[in-house]
Steps between C-alpha positions, in 0.01 A plus 500: 500500500195350339161576647166361407165661504316274744175688494191297429267657248123486527477244221758276674308522827173419324662201331632371833155538662335316211746210522457479877120504467512221239734306727252521788215391276698194391603430859136500612393299193757225557441484876120520479451119513706477821312795652165345406609169652609683817151647536354152445731364773366749752142398413584127513676527836207696644265203453389339826729218612202273570492437125842329510497262796777412744844659465819298499812505285392245238137589437319598181480856628881523499515380139262782408717750689811379319325515162374853562849628576656292222281693257576834667878465474480368143284794389720749685817366340337520157401862559837605638694339217289658227496854641786732407445799728707363787802304370600373845156345550526345156837335549432390857137401439531167681632655820242779505212266412599266785535790741160630387342155544646453850384849599145454367484159667589654835260790453209268420567293811525812717176637356329167564623495859425860589204615293296201379286335764415207274869415439808455715870534433657160446876440479432196279326730252809719489720193442272387216498850353879514515528159337269622222716811450817294469331249269375787279849649488651162416239429233544837333881498513565143396201417282371820339827692461687195367254476211571857387 
């Protein structure tokens, strides 16, 4: 019967910690643009709605909403594909970026409805945000990744 010594030495443990730490640094580095854009989204959506005019499905405000979330999903996909700490996130970047975009879209609308007196939750905003997420996913998958 063959047995192996499966004990981890101190140098092995230190090496594992160093690799994990470097992995987290790269994860944060690659996802920093998406995180920065997320913070910008919360500031943009906190602006008073009187600056934007009337709300209906095909207004300029909805184009801005779609563009904001288009950029968010594109940046998030870029960050998830480049990072190597979480392989599942890397290989399923499109799914997770879309899920992230839909979630953030819903959270921003809920925050606007519950906590911001100068804004209100608008289902058309959520539709525009969702359209922007899907357009960003489509753009990144079929335009950016095809060029690589």
